[in-house]
N, C-alpha and C positions, 0 to 999 in steps of 0.2 A: 591502617588503622583499624579498628576493632569494630564489628555491627553494634550498632544502638539499638533500643526499644524503640527511636521513631523513624527508622529507617535512613536517616542522615548519615553521610562522611566529615560533616562539618562542626558536628559540634563539642565542646570542650569533654576533653579528658573526663569529668567527672560524671557526663552522662554516659562515658561511658557503661557496657554491663559485664563486669568479671563473674562468670557462672550461675551460679542457682540463688544467691545470699544479695542477688543485684536488689538495687531502691526499683518500686515500679516508678512510673513515667512523671514528671512534675506536670503540674495544673497547666503550668504557662502551654506544656506544649501537648496536651489534650487533644486540641482538634484536631492535629498533625498523624492522630495513632493510628486510626484508620487509611492511612496510606499506605501498610505494611502491606494488605490484601493488594494493590498496585504493583508494586515490585516482582510476582511470582513470574513474567515474560521479561528472559532478555532479548532488547532488540536487539538487529543487524544492522552492527554501526555502519560497515562499508554499504549495505541497501539503502541506508540513511543518507551518508554524504553523498548516494545519488540522484538524489532527492531536489526537487527545486523548492523555493521561498513560500511558494503557494500551499504544494503539497506536505513542507512542515505545519505550515499554519495550519490547515486541514486537521492533523493528525492531533497536532495539539488541541485546535478547536474539540475535535469529539475528545481526548481526552480529559478534560475539566468538565467539559458538560459531561461525560458518566459516571465522574465522580467531586460535583458543585455540592453535595453535602459536607464535603470536607475542608468546605473554604478557602482560602487562599493556600495555594504548592508554592512551596520555593523551587529555583530553580534545579536543583540537584535530583527531586523527587520527578521530573519532569524530564530528567534527564534517565533517569533510570528506568523511567519505563517507555520512553520512546525513545533513546537514541540522542537526540535534540538538546545540544548544549547552547542554553542563552547567553551565557553569560562569556563565551569565549568566540569558540566556534563561527554558533549560529549566533552573533549579535546583531545582525541585521533584521533575522529573524521578530526577536526583540522587541525592536524599534517597531515593526508592522505591527506586531500583536497590541502595543500601547494605543494606534490606532485606531485597534478596531470597537465599535461600540456594543460587542456581547463579551467584552472583554476585559475584567475591570484588574485595574494595577496597583498595588499597594507599596508604598516603600515600608520597609521595619529592619530594626537596628541589624547585622548579622551577630550571631550567636556566639560567632569567634570573636568578633573584629563589632564591638560594638559601635565606636566610633565611624564605620561605617554602615551606609545604608542599602540594603538588599532586596529586590525588587521579587515581589510574588504576584500570580497569577490566579484568578477564579474566573470562574461562566458565569456572568449573568445576563437574563433574557434581557426584554424590550419593558417585561410591569415585572420588575425585582421585588415588587410590595406583594406581588401574589406569590405566598406562603403554603396554603391549602387549600381545602375543597372550599370554605368559608369565603377566603378573600378572593380565587378563583369565582365564584358565583357573584360575588361585590362587584370585581371589576365590569363583569359580561353586564350587569344590569347599569352598573354604569354610561357603559359603550351603548347610545340610544343608535348609534347609526350602524352597528356593530362592528363588531370586531377579529379580525384576522386568528382563523384557529392555529398556523401556525408561529404566531405568537404567543402562544397560551403554553402549548405544548411542551414546552423546553423551561416552565416557571419553576418546578420542583417535580421530585422523582412521583412516576406515578398520578401525573398532571393529567397525563393523553389515557389515562384508563376515568381519571372524575370527568375529562369532556365528556368519552363515549358514554360516559352512566347517566348524565346530563340530561345529552340528545334522545337515550332509549327511553327515560324517563318524560321527555317532554320538556324537561323544566327550562329549556334555553330552544330561540327556534334556529335551526341550520340550516343554510342554505347555500348551495353551492355557487362560485362565483370562476366561471371560465377563464376570465379575461386573470385573475391570478393563479389560475390552478389550486384553487383552494375552498377552504370551506370560513364563511362568514356567520358569527355566531350574533345572536340579536339578544334582548330580556325577552322573556316569556309576558309577563305581568302577571296577574291576576288569574290563577286557571280554572276553569268554568269545570268542574269533575261530575260525570253521571255515572250513577249502579247500575249494570247489566241484573236482567233479572237472572232468577235462579240463583239457587245457595253451593257458592264451592267449596269442596273438600278434596281435601291430598288423597293421593291415589298410595296404596300401599307399595312402600320403599325406603332404600335406606335413607338417610338424613343426610344432608352436607352437613363437612366439621363444618364449626361456625369460624373457624382462619381461612375457609377456604373462598376464592373470589368470586363472584360467578362471571367475568371477563374472562378468565385464564383459559386455556386452551388446554392444558391438561386436566384441570376437575372435569371441565365439559366433557373430555373423554372418558373418564374414569366415573363421572357419577350414575349411578344407575336409573335407567330409561325412565322407570316412572316417575323420576323427578324433573322431569320436563312436561309433565301430565298435570291436569287439575280434572275434576269431575264437578258435572255439573248438572241442576236436573231442568233447566230452559234451553233451548237451543241458541245456542251464541253465533253460530252462524248467519244470525238475520239482525244482530245486532254491531257488529266489530268483522272484520276483517285480517287476512293475513299481513303481516306487519305492520299495523298497527298496535300502539302506546295500550296496554293495560297491565292496573296493580294487581297483586294479588296476597293479602296478606303480608301489603305496607309495604310489598316490594314491587319496582319495576319490573316488566318486559315489553321483548315485542311478541305477536303471536306469531309463533313461528312460520315463516317460513322456507325453512331447510330443504336441499336435497338430495344433503350427503354428511357427513361427522364431522362435526368441528365447528367454531366459533361462527359467524354473522361475517368477517372479514375474510375466510377462506370460505365464502360461499360463489358460487359464481353469479356474475351482474343481475341475470336473470330471476336470481334467489334472493337478491337484497333486498333486506325492505328500505324504502325510501326514509330520506332522513325527518319528516315531516311524524309529528304522534299521530295524524289521523291523517284519511285518505280518501276523495274522492271516488276516486276508479280503482279498480282490482290492480293489480302486478302488472305490468305490461304483458310478460311471458306467464299469464298465473294461469290459462286455458293448454300452454304446452307442460307446463310442471305438474298440470294437474295428469296429465296423460303419462308424464312421466314418471311421476310418483313421488308424493311427498316422504321426507323423513318421517314426518310425525303428525297424524291423522287429526283432522279436522272437522267435528261432526255435531249429532246435535248432544253430546252426554260429554264430548272430549272438547278440553281446552288446552293446543300445545302450547309453548313457551318457550322462548329461545334460547335458555339457558337455566339452568337447573334452581330448584325452590332452596333456597339458604336455610339455612337454621329455625331463624327466627320467624321469617316467613311460617315454615310449616308450624310451630309454636304457636301461632297468630291463630290460625284456622283451627286445630284445636283445640283450643280457648273460647272461640266463639261455638263451635259444635257441643261441648259442654254446657253452655250456658245456652243453648239450642234445645237439647237433650231435655234440660233441667227444667226449662219451662216446657217442653211437654213432655213433661212425668209430674208436673206439679198439676198443670191443667186436666189430665186425665186424672188424676184422683179431687180435683176438685168439681170434673162434672163440667167442666168448660173446653172437651176435645171437640165439640163440631161446631157448627157455625160460625158466627165471627169470627173466634178461638182461632180455628182451623184457616181460615181465610190470613190471620194475624202475622201468623207461624209460615204462612204461605210460601213457596219460591218467589213469586210476585210480590211480598211485602218490602216495603221500603224500612230503613233503620230506624224511625218511629213506631213502627206498630206493636216491638216487643212492649214498650211501655203504656200503652192503652191497651194490651193484655192483662199487664199487669194491675194496672188499675180495679181491672173488671173483679179483679181475687176479691178489691175491700167490698163490695158489692155481695161476692157469693155467688153470681151466677152469670150466663154469658152474657153482654153487651147487646146483642140484638133485640133484646125483651125487655117489657114493661116491666120499669121494677115495683113488683107491688110485693108492700110489706108483709112480710108472715113471719106466726111464730118461730116454724122449719129455720127459715130463715133469718132470724132473727138470732135465735138458740146458735147458727156457723156460726155467724162473724162473732157471736160473745166468745165462744167455745174455745179457749186459748192453742190449739190445732190449727183453726180457721186463722186466727194473728200468725202462728207460726209459716203457715206457708201463703201465707201474703206479703211476711217481711220476706221469704227465701225468691217469691215472686221479685218482690222491687227491686230486688239485690240481682239478682241474674240478668233482670230487664234492663236493669243501670249498668252492664257491665259495659266498658267500652269496648272490648271486643266482639261485644255481637253488634253493636250499630257498623265496624271499622272494618272490619272481616268476613262477614258474612258474606257480601256480593261482591264480586271483581268491580274496579271500575277503569275508566276510560275518560279522554278527552272530550270535547265536546258532543252532542247529540248524535243518539244511535244512527247507525246505519239506515236501520229504517225508518225512522222519524226525518232524517235529511233524504233519505231517496222520496219520502213522500211530501215534502217542501221541492225539491227541486222540480218533480210530476207538475207539481199543481200552478208552480214559482207566474207558468205564464197566462194564469187568469187572472193575476195580480192585476189593477189597473195603473197605467204609468205616472197617468196627469189626476192632478186634481178634482179637476172639473169629473171625470170619471171616475174617480174614488167616492165623489158627492151622490153622480145617478146611482151605482152599484146602492151607497148605504137608502138613498132613499125609496129602494126597490126594496131592499128585503127590512125598510122601516127601522133603518134606525136612525133615522135626522126624517125633523118635516120637511114637505118641500120647499117653503120657503126659507126655512134654517140655515143659517152659514154655516160652514163647515169646521171655521175656525173660532172661540167666542173671545170678540173684543178684548182686548187686554185692558183691564182699570187704569181708570186713569185719577193720576193721583190729586188730589183736592191744593188748589195751591194756600199759602198761606198769605192772602191778600182780602181786605172785604170789598164789598160793593163798590166801590169806588179806586178800588187797584192799587187803594195802599197796603204796606204790611201792614198784618194786623199785631196791635200794640199787647204787650205780654201783660197781664194783669196778675198781681198779689192779691191777696185777700189772706185778712188775719183770722186765723182761725179762732174759735169760741173761748175764752180763759187761759188764752197763749200768755205765757210770761217771759220773760226774758232768762235766759239760763248763763246768760256773760255777765252775771253782776259783777266780776270784779275788773268790770270795762266802767264801770257807771265813773261821772267826773272827768274823766281819762279823754284825751283828745277822739279819740275811734270811739267813744263811748256813746260824743255828741255828737259826730257821724250819724252814728247806727243809730240815733234816735229822730234826728235829722229825716234820715230815709223813713223810716215808719213814718214819721207822719206825711211825707210825701204819697206813699204806698195806700194809705187810709183815703187819700185825696182822688184816689184812682190815676196820679201820676208815673211815670216812668221813671225808675231809678236805676237801670240796665241790671247787668250780671253778674257785677264785682268782677269782669274783664275774664268770666268762663268762658 
């Protein structure tokens, strides 16, 4: 039988291709069109016959896993790629596949004889509903007690890369489990991000193509060495360590701990970053690595990254730089380049400081001076040029790139703050009595004052005799009955009687409320 567009030898003759004018594949079989690439290698049938049942199951499992995006595959496709005949010779293997949890079997009509049912096979992971990064994160977040990484890496193509990107960014918590010899993933919860001091700028170098993946070893080897480095004007070594997670230009990295070329997975164990996004102690072999020499420098001016900057991250850094340059230019033209203006645009400024500087443009002077109304300032504010400068400054200061990408960010407090806390932690009292004495010593409490305020007691709804207070109803002045349509009816008479009792101060109930 001649070859057809779907790679099947059991299709009807009307599906055969005879020459170049053959019709395209029918939509009903479009899902199998990708199987043509599976049939390039011809299996060694003699070697297959010598295999055991478990070996054949292993081969079929890997084959279905590698082509899980093709959906359910017919036995003829599996035979042409693996040499295993699930219909006749290897029927016992087919029965074993039906018992496998990770193999889905679906009965479909045989295209050659629709009255017969044909078993098709597909790979299914433990979490079959996980199909992309969004559903992957949702599954991890719903697993409060953690989920094994091996259960997720085979959910879809690219899941392994997405998981490592989540670990690198600190979006999930990963821990090693020696019992299962696997990694356990936990939800991160709400992140606590802190800006690092210093303005980060990109070094001159080639931009990584937008289609490149940061985790691709080939791209990492071909990237320009400067793509792994960003410049900063404040020493980052006191605020972050090698191996910790850092965000630059809205792209997450680990501070490079590489000692040789290649991705993190190819580094020696002593140079691999920890799974945690933060680290209380340096890398175990940090001193040895320093002696041997790290691949990328980490000093007062350079922040090294474990993979190259992507094109969008570089563009974000350039946008922030253009907004800063615009503010510097306008501040210099308005005479605001010194004093508070220089402080608000300094490397130690926070993301809200440029907005404060933009507000000073409306006053026409520096924000550290008393506002004295003079004719010169009034004319400057009223001038058309002054209004344009103020509008331009406000636009530059409110640019999201300026607030988001001027500084690098990390998880948790900086290293210097953490070290300061750990060194003074022993000075903190452990008991409330010692804490009370210390607060009295520093005059934070009076000697007889309690460390805790007494809880406010809720007044009970009882009178002096201990009986529940009766709810009293008072008729407002000039109050009129609005339900006039009930006058003369049975309900209207009940309302009138209740009204009379209220006027006498009697309890008429709450109406069933």
